[in-house]
Short mmCIF file of the C-alpha atoms (twelve columns), coordinates in Angstrom:
data_MODEL
# 
_entry.id   MODEL 
# 
loop_
_atom_site.group_PDB 
_atom_site.id 
_atom_site.type_symbol 
_atom_site.label_atom_id 
_atom_site.label_alt_id 
_atom_site.label_comp_id 
_atom_site.label_asym_id 
_atom_site.label_seq_id 
_atom_site.Cartn_x 
_atom_site.Cartn_y 
_atom_site.Cartn_z 
_atom_site.pdbx_PDB_model_num 
ATOM 1   C CA . MET A 1   -76.277 -13.992 -26.243 1 
ATOM 2   C CA . ASN A 2   -79.453 -12.475 -27.611 1 
ATOM 3   C CA . GLN A 3   -79.814 -9.709  -25.430 1 
ATOM 4   C CA . HIS A 4   -76.485 -8.042  -26.968 1 
ATOM 5   C CA . ARG A 5   -77.900 -9.054  -30.833 1 
ATOM 6   C CA . TYR A 6   -81.005 -7.200  -29.469 1 
ATOM 7   C CA . LEU A 7   -79.242 -4.224  -28.129 1 
ATOM 8   C CA . THR A 8   -77.231 -4.235  -31.461 1 
ATOM 9   C CA . LYS A 9   -80.068 -4.293  -33.578 1 
ATOM 10  C CA . ALA A 10  -81.329 -1.601  -31.463 1 
ATOM 11  C CA . LEU A 11  -78.301 0.835   -31.492 1 
ATOM 12  C CA . LYS A 12  -78.899 0.192   -34.922 1 
ATOM 13  C CA . ALA A 13  -82.068 1.284   -35.630 1 
ATOM 14  C CA . ALA A 14  -82.137 4.042   -33.541 1 
ATOM 15  C CA . GLY A 15  -78.852 4.944   -34.629 1 
ATOM 16  C CA . LEU A 16  -80.386 5.190   -37.943 1 
ATOM 17  C CA . ALA A 17  -83.726 6.952   -37.015 1 
ATOM 18  C CA . ILE A 18  -81.402 9.671   -35.425 1 
ATOM 19  C CA . GLY A 19  -79.605 10.083  -38.274 1 
ATOM 20  C CA . ALA A 20  -82.016 10.757  -40.670 1 
ATOM 21  C CA . ALA A 21  -83.169 13.255  -38.432 1 
ATOM 22  C CA . VAL A 22  -80.222 14.709  -38.270 1 
ATOM 23  C CA . VAL A 23  -80.029 14.977  -42.401 1 
ATOM 24  C CA . ALA A 24  -83.821 15.448  -42.580 1 
ATOM 25  C CA . GLY A 25  -83.138 18.342  -40.186 1 
ATOM 26  C CA . GLY A 26  -79.856 19.744  -40.760 1 
ATOM 27  C CA . ALA A 27  -79.497 18.877  -44.311 1 
ATOM 28  C CA . LEU A 28  -79.207 22.033  -46.703 1 
ATOM 29  C CA . PRO A 29  -82.523 23.003  -48.876 1 
ATOM 30  C CA . ALA A 30  -80.287 22.704  -52.314 1 
ATOM 31  C CA . GLN A 31  -79.482 19.501  -50.428 1 
ATOM 32  C CA . ALA A 32  -82.887 18.955  -50.371 1 
ATOM 33  C CA . ALA A 33  -84.216 19.884  -53.634 1 
ATOM 34  C CA . THR A 34  -81.765 17.320  -55.436 1 
ATOM 35  C CA . ALA A 35  -83.276 14.658  -53.434 1 
ATOM 36  C CA . GLY A 36  -86.015 14.541  -55.619 1 
ATOM 37  C CA . THR A 37  -87.849 16.064  -58.314 1 
ATOM 38  C CA . ALA A 38  -91.898 16.357  -57.660 1 
ATOM 39  C CA . ASP A 39  -92.913 18.489  -56.952 1 
ATOM 40  C CA . ALA A 40  -94.007 18.383  -53.062 1 
ATOM 41  C CA . ALA A 41  -90.256 17.395  -52.719 1 
ATOM 42  C CA . GLY A 42  -89.536 20.650  -54.325 1 
ATOM 43  C CA . SER A 43  -91.810 22.526  -52.559 1 
ATOM 44  C CA . ALA A 44  -90.770 21.083  -49.297 1 
ATOM 45  C CA . ALA A 45  -87.126 21.986  -50.070 1 
ATOM 46  C CA . VAL A 46  -87.812 26.320  -50.932 1 
ATOM 47  C CA . ASP A 47  -89.887 26.391  -48.062 1 
ATOM 48  C CA . ALA A 48  -86.575 25.015  -45.732 1 
ATOM 49  C CA . TYR A 49  -84.903 27.758  -47.595 1 
ATOM 50  C CA . MET A 50  -87.117 30.176  -46.791 1 
ATOM 51  C CA . ALA A 51  -86.763 29.103  -43.455 1 
ATOM 52  C CA . ALA A 52  -83.659 29.191  -42.900 1 
ATOM 53  C CA . PHE A 53  -83.071 32.730  -44.965 1 
ATOM 54  C CA . PRO A 54  -86.324 34.522  -44.480 1 
ATOM 55  C CA . GLY A 55  -87.879 37.264  -46.681 1 
ATOM 56  C CA . GLY A 56  -88.082 35.886  -49.546 1 
ATOM 57  C CA . THR A 57  -91.209 35.056  -52.212 1 
ATOM 58  C CA . LYS A 58  -91.787 31.618  -53.697 1 
ATOM 59  C CA . ILE A 59  -91.650 31.815  -57.276 1 
ATOM 60  C CA . SER A 60  -92.213 27.948  -58.021 1 
ATOM 61  C CA . ASN A 61  -91.858 25.052  -56.287 1 
ATOM 62  C CA . ASN A 62  -88.021 25.282  -57.541 1 
ATOM 63  C CA . GLU A 63  -87.083 29.414  -57.209 1 
ATOM 64  C CA . ILE A 64  -87.082 31.773  -54.458 1 
ATOM 65  C CA . ALA A 65  -86.548 35.554  -55.063 1 
ATOM 66  C CA . TRP A 66  -85.518 38.753  -52.535 1 
ATOM 67  C CA . GLN A 67  -85.116 42.582  -52.566 1 
ATOM 68  C CA . GLY A 68  -88.252 42.455  -54.952 1 
ATOM 69  C CA . GLY A 69  -86.164 39.949  -57.876 1 
ATOM 70  C CA . ASP A 70  -83.209 41.570  -57.448 1 
ATOM 71  C CA . VAL A 71  -81.924 38.354  -56.148 1 
ATOM 72  C CA . ARG A 72  -82.909 34.833  -56.483 1 
ATOM 73  C CA . VAL A 73  -82.675 30.751  -55.743 1 
ATOM 74  C CA . VAL A 74  -83.317 28.435  -58.128 1 
ATOM 75  C CA . LEU A 75  -82.849 24.510  -56.177 1 
ATOM 76  C CA . SER A 76  -82.230 22.597  -59.371 1 
ATOM 77  C CA . ALA A 77  -80.563 24.492  -61.904 1 
ATOM 78  C CA . THR A 78  -78.745 24.230  -65.219 1 
ATOM 79  C CA . ALA A 79  -77.011 27.108  -67.165 1 
ATOM 80  C CA . ARG A 80  -80.195 27.887  -68.814 1 
ATOM 81  C CA . SER A 81  -81.562 28.862  -65.754 1 
ATOM 82  C CA . CYS A 82  -79.518 32.471  -65.001 1 
ATOM 83  C CA . PRO A 83  -81.368 35.158  -66.705 1 
ATOM 84  C CA . ARG A 84  -79.689 38.076  -68.649 1 
ATOM 85  C CA . GLY A 85  -78.854 40.683  -66.392 1 
ATOM 86  C CA . TYR A 86  -77.709 38.699  -63.657 1 
ATOM 87  C CA . TYR A 87  -74.738 36.900  -62.310 1 
ATOM 88  C CA . CYS A 88  -75.354 33.531  -61.527 1 
ATOM 89  C CA . VAL A 89  -72.882 31.035  -59.479 1 
ATOM 90  C CA . TYR A 90  -73.730 27.455  -59.175 1 
ATOM 91  C CA . GLU A 91  -72.884 24.957  -56.252 1 
ATOM 92  C CA . HIS A 92  -71.481 22.662  -58.946 1 
ATOM 93  C CA . ASN A 93  -69.597 22.077  -62.058 1 
ATOM 94  C CA . TYR A 94  -70.598 22.440  -65.322 1 
ATOM 95  C CA . TRP A 95  -73.775 24.740  -64.223 1 
ATOM 96  C CA . ARG A 96  -75.654 22.620  -61.927 1 
ATOM 97  C CA . GLY A 97  -77.938 21.712  -58.855 1 
ATOM 98  C CA . ALA A 98  -78.383 25.366  -56.647 1 
ATOM 99  C CA . MET A 99  -77.506 28.412  -58.505 1 
ATOM 100 C CA . GLY A 100 -77.882 31.554  -56.506 1 
ATOM 101 C CA . ALA A 101 -78.575 35.162  -58.651 1 
ATOM 102 C CA . TRP A 102 -78.014 38.417  -58.433 1 
ATOM 103 C CA . ARG A 103 -79.316 41.388  -61.141 1 
ATOM 104 C CA . ALA A 104 -76.500 43.904  -61.474 1 
ATOM 105 C CA . SER A 105 -76.913 47.223  -59.692 1 
ATOM 106 C CA . ALA A 106 -74.088 49.794  -58.868 1 
ATOM 107 C CA . ALA A 107 -74.556 48.733  -54.906 1 
ATOM 108 C CA . ASN A 108 -74.128 44.363  -56.360 1 
ATOM 109 C CA . CYS A 109 -71.070 45.888  -58.654 1 
ATOM 110 C CA . LYS A 110 -69.284 47.083  -55.710 1 
ATOM 111 C CA . LYS A 111 -69.720 44.037  -53.565 1 
ATOM 112 C CA . PHE A 112 -72.153 41.312  -53.290 1 
ATOM 113 C CA . LYS A 113 -71.732 38.939  -50.281 1 
ATOM 114 C CA . PHE A 114 -72.758 35.357  -50.415 1 
ATOM 115 C CA . THR A 115 -75.238 34.131  -47.642 1 
ATOM 116 C CA . ALA A 116 -73.758 31.471  -45.027 1 
ATOM 117 C CA . TYR A 117 -75.564 28.826  -47.172 1 
ATOM 118 C CA . TRP A 118 -73.340 30.188  -50.759 1 
ATOM 119 C CA . ARG A 119 -70.157 30.599  -48.970 1 
ATOM 120 C CA . ASP A 120 -67.507 28.048  -49.963 1 
ATOM 121 C CA . LYS A 121 -70.197 26.798  -52.823 1 
ATOM 122 C CA . VAL A 122 -69.172 28.510  -55.842 1 
ATOM 123 C CA . SER A 123 -68.106 25.876  -58.500 1 
ATOM 124 C CA . SER A 124 -69.101 27.319  -61.965 1 
ATOM 125 C CA . PHE A 125 -70.595 30.525  -63.465 1 
ATOM 126 C CA . TRP A 126 -72.451 32.568  -65.715 1 
ATOM 127 C CA . ALA A 127 -72.021 36.516  -65.360 1 
ATOM 128 C CA . ARG A 128 -74.329 37.754  -67.517 1 
ATOM 129 C CA . GLY A 129 -74.923 41.051  -65.836 1 
ATOM 130 C CA . THR A 130 -73.352 44.436  -66.539 1 
ATOM 131 C CA . CYS A 131 -71.057 45.336  -64.035 1 
ATOM 132 C CA . PRO A 132 -67.686 46.132  -65.512 1 
ATOM 133 C CA . ASP A 133 -66.048 43.049  -67.441 1 
ATOM 134 C CA . ASP A 134 -62.449 44.505  -66.143 1 
ATOM 135 C CA . ASN A 135 -63.137 45.308  -62.823 1 
ATOM 136 C CA . TYR A 136 -65.650 42.243  -61.065 1 
ATOM 137 C CA . PHE A 137 -64.104 39.714  -59.383 1 
ATOM 138 C CA . LEU A 138 -64.872 36.269  -57.267 1 
ATOM 139 C CA . LYS A 139 -63.044 37.142  -54.418 1 
ATOM 140 C CA . ASP A 140 -62.464 34.577  -50.791 1 
ATOM 141 C CA . ALA A 141 -62.204 36.084  -47.853 1 
ATOM 142 C CA . LYS A 142 -58.881 34.789  -45.665 1 
ATOM 143 C CA . LYS A 143 -57.471 36.896  -42.750 1 
ATOM 144 C CA . PHE A 144 -54.039 36.976  -42.460 1 
ATOM 145 C CA . GLN A 145 -53.054 35.349  -46.114 1 
ATOM 146 C CA . PRO A 146 -53.484 36.424  -49.415 1 
ATOM 147 C CA . ASP A 147 -57.507 36.274  -50.987 1 
ATOM 148 C CA . PRO A 148 -57.909 33.850  -53.673 1 
ATOM 149 C CA . PHE A 149 -59.989 36.081  -56.419 1 
ATOM 150 C CA . GLU A 150 -60.725 35.311  -59.763 1 
ATOM 151 C CA . PRO A 151 -62.773 37.135  -62.597 1 
ATOM 152 C CA . LEU A 152 -66.053 37.030  -62.626 1 
ATOM 153 C CA . VAL A 153 -66.332 37.669  -66.668 1 
ATOM 154 C CA . GLY A 154 -68.645 35.353  -69.119 1 
ATOM 155 C CA . LYS A 155 -69.792 31.940  -68.617 1 
ATOM 156 C CA . LYS A 156 -67.304 28.776  -66.150 1 
ATOM 157 C CA . PRO A 157 -68.078 25.226  -66.181 1 
ATOM 158 C CA . TYR A 158 -65.473 25.610  -63.374 1 
ATOM 159 C CA . VAL A 159 -64.310 27.934  -61.502 1 
ATOM 160 C CA . ARG A 160 -59.519 28.364  -60.422 1 
ATOM 161 C CA . PHE A 161 -60.296 27.696  -56.641 1 
ATOM 162 C CA . ASN A 162 -63.237 25.354  -56.310 1 
ATOM 163 C CA . ASP A 163 -65.673 25.937  -53.187 1 
ATOM 164 C CA . ARG A 164 -63.288 28.864  -51.799 1 
ATOM 165 C CA . TYR A 165 -65.477 32.707  -53.229 1 
ATOM 166 C CA . ASP A 166 -67.153 34.334  -50.451 1 
ATOM 167 C CA . TYR A 167 -68.103 37.599  -52.370 1 
ATOM 168 C CA . ALA A 168 -68.256 39.244  -55.834 1 
ATOM 169 C CA . ALA A 169 -66.744 42.705  -56.043 1 
ATOM 170 C CA . ARG A 170 -64.685 45.757  -57.853 1 
ATOM 171 C CA . GLY A 171 -61.466 45.932  -57.748 1 
ATOM 172 C CA . TYR A 172 -58.092 43.883  -56.856 1 
ATOM 173 C CA . THR A 173 -58.703 44.590  -52.812 1 
ATOM 174 C CA . ASP A 174 -61.611 45.428  -51.159 1 
# 
């Protein structure tokens, strides 16, 4: 009986250790950022995100930029984190959690594909860019079925198709 209890305790401890390693090693960078607000935790989250999506420049312990600042990620954001001239999408309702942002440009107004992390994560947005309001949409790329879309205009605390969008693009169809 004692051996069984010892084995059960050992397996539980090993399971916890393995589980913690999976979470630490496999946690998405934005999730790691919400675990704490200390500079060290923020810096580690930014470093993890940069390792997952190379080519970025660390702006702070909370922000990374790519393409000369045209594309940004803020790991712990609010609505105020969205700069003028950018389109910002948030992983949670009411402009919370990680924020992905891209500056309006001729190419980005035509189509802006989200990275693997951002696909199916958008829950709110703030459109502060200059793409034509009547012709710019959040879209969901699904094969062999209609693609849900939503006008990417204004500031919305939640989206119609939560956690479904894969890219932003001009027009009803791509």
